[in-house]
Structure formats: structure tokens, C-alpha cells
C-alpha positions, 0 to 999 in steps of 0.5 A: 377844109381850113382849120376851125377858127371860130374863136380867137381868144386874146391873152396878154403875154405879160400875165403868166397865170393866164398861160395856164388858165386860158386853155380851160375855156377851150377856144379854137385859137389863143392869141398871145399878145405882145403888142397893146396888152403889154406895157413898153417897159415889160415888152422884153420880159413878156416875150421871155415869159411867152417863149418859156410857156410855149416850150413847156405847156401843152396846148393840145388842139388849140391853135396858137397865134402871137400878136407881135409888135409892128415890125417898124418898132424896136420890138417887132423883129426880135418878137418874130425871131424869138417866138418862132424859135420857141415853136410858134407857127402863127404870127398875127401882124398888127396894123397891116396896111399894104401887101408890102407889110406882109412881104416884109414879114414873110421875108423875115420868116424865110430868114428865121426858118433857115437859121433854125432849120424850120421847114420853109413856109411853115410859119403862117400869117394872120393880117390884122386890118385896122385902118381905112387904108388896110381895108381898101388893100384887104384883097392885096394883103390877103393874097400877098403871100402863101403864108397868109391864112387869115385876115382879121378886122380891128374896129377900135383902131379903124374907128379911131383912124376914121375919126368916128365913134364905135356904136352898138349898131355898127353902121360905121363898120358896115362897108369895112366888115363886108369888104374884108369878108369878100377879100378873104373869100376870094383869097380863100383864107379865113376872115375873123371879126373884130372884138366886142369891148363891152364884156358886160353887154353879152346881148350886144355881143351875141347880136354882133356875133350873129351879124358876123356869121351872116356876113360870112366871117369864119369866126370872132376875136374874143377878149374875155373867156365868157365870150367863147361859148357864145361864139361857138354856139352861134358859129357851130351848125345846128342840128337842123342845118346838119340834117338838111345838109346831109339830105342835100349831099345824099340827094346829090350823090343819088342824082349823080349815080342816076345821071340826073342834072337837076334835083330838089330837096324839101321842094327847092331846086339844088344846084352846085353852090347849094351842094358846096354850102352843104358840104362846108356845113358838114365839114364844120360840124365834123371839125366842131365835133358835133358830127362824126 
């Protein structure tokens, strides 16, 4: 099973207090942000602060990502070199539009790993898809390198580039979100949904999160700690889902032992895709520690 990535909580790399506070909310992942959340004049100092934090703070089971500045900027390559040297093993590549963007980062990571005697290929990439061009290239991006473990959607830049407003109904995001999920599924990587910017509208956030789960996203990016528990609640299998999945898996096991080709559970026919879905639910429940 892929790693549990229900929540990716953003943390500005220019706020050292948050290096200690963010883990308290127990997100599955923390994304330390060197890009949008950091002013131009603070880019170098924020990177230095982050590297020191990575080397001195134990984040335990929380998976750490760093959103570096785009590689075409003066900060991008040095961001990658320094944070990897400090111990970061997951890079979030912003404004990813083509597979060539991924390959450029992958080649840079090859060099950094060799220079620092790090196992080749151990640093992974999450590609942030934030433009119409990126959406249309999502499958090529997701399969551009074996380093890619996730693709994420950025609705704010997407709507800005498209020239439309972002609405609560999210109709303007329908095609992009659906296509990103399909691309991630084909590539066998995680799909992470966009942030919800209005932190005062928790009901709107929960509705969009439920939609993300229905579409097939693996999780959702969060910009405020209060959002984490809601995403976990929505993306964690319910007791009924777990019980049903266990019944399906048990029935499939018994059918296999008896040589039966067709089985039913709760009056419904069960075939291979249904069994595989049940297995995924159980794996998720175990990863979320709601089932031993």
C-alpha cells in the first residue's frame, strides 16, 4: 500500500514557531513552503531555518515535504540542494506543466544524491499541477519519473491562469479535478486535492472534501490546522465500511478455498474489482490505525 496521505498541511518556512507547533495537529504530511508563503527578501533565511529544523526536530511518523521555488527561479536549485542535504526526502515541485519539468528535477536530484552519498532515487517528487497546460499533461507528468509519488491540484493558480473565478460550487474545477485523479490512478500515484482558502467556512470545506473523496483523491491539502481533523474524519473508513470489507474479503477467501467462481455478500454479487476495493479500505483502515 502507498503511504497514508490524507492530509498535507502547509507550513511557511519563514515561521520557526510553526516548525514545532504544526506536528501537534498530527497531519499525515507537512509541506514546508519556501515558495508562495515566503517573501523574496526572506528566501535564503527561511531555507536556512528550515534546514536547521529538519536536522534537529523529530517529526516521528509525519511525512515531510518541501515546496521549493520553481527551478527556473534563482532560488529553485539551491533550495533542492540544501534541503536534500539536510535530510528532506520529498520535494513538491510547484507549477509543474510538462514531463520535462519533472525530468529536470530528477536529474538535479541524481546529482545531489551522488554528491552527498544518498541512495540513488530515494528522494521522491510530488508534482503540483496548477495550470490548464499542467492539467492536460497530468498523465505524462505523473509517469515522467519513478521518483513521482503524487500529483496535486492547485486551484488558485489554475483559475487565475484560466481567467475565471473560483466558486464554492467548484464547477470550474470539475474537469481538472477528475482528470488529475484519472491520471494518478493510471500512474499508480496519489492524487492530492487543492486547498480551501476560506478557513471560516468549515461547512464549505467539508463539502469540498467529501467531493474530493468521491472523485477518488487520496487526500487534501490544508492551509490551517483546524482542517486536518475534518479531512481525516472524511477520508478514514467508517466502521460500517470496514465491517463490510472484512465480510467481502472473508467470503472471497472461502470461495477460493471451495473453488467457487461467483459469490454474493449482502445480496450483491462480488467480483474482483469489489474485492480489490475492500482490500484497499482495510489497508487504509490499518494505516489510519482504526483497525489492527
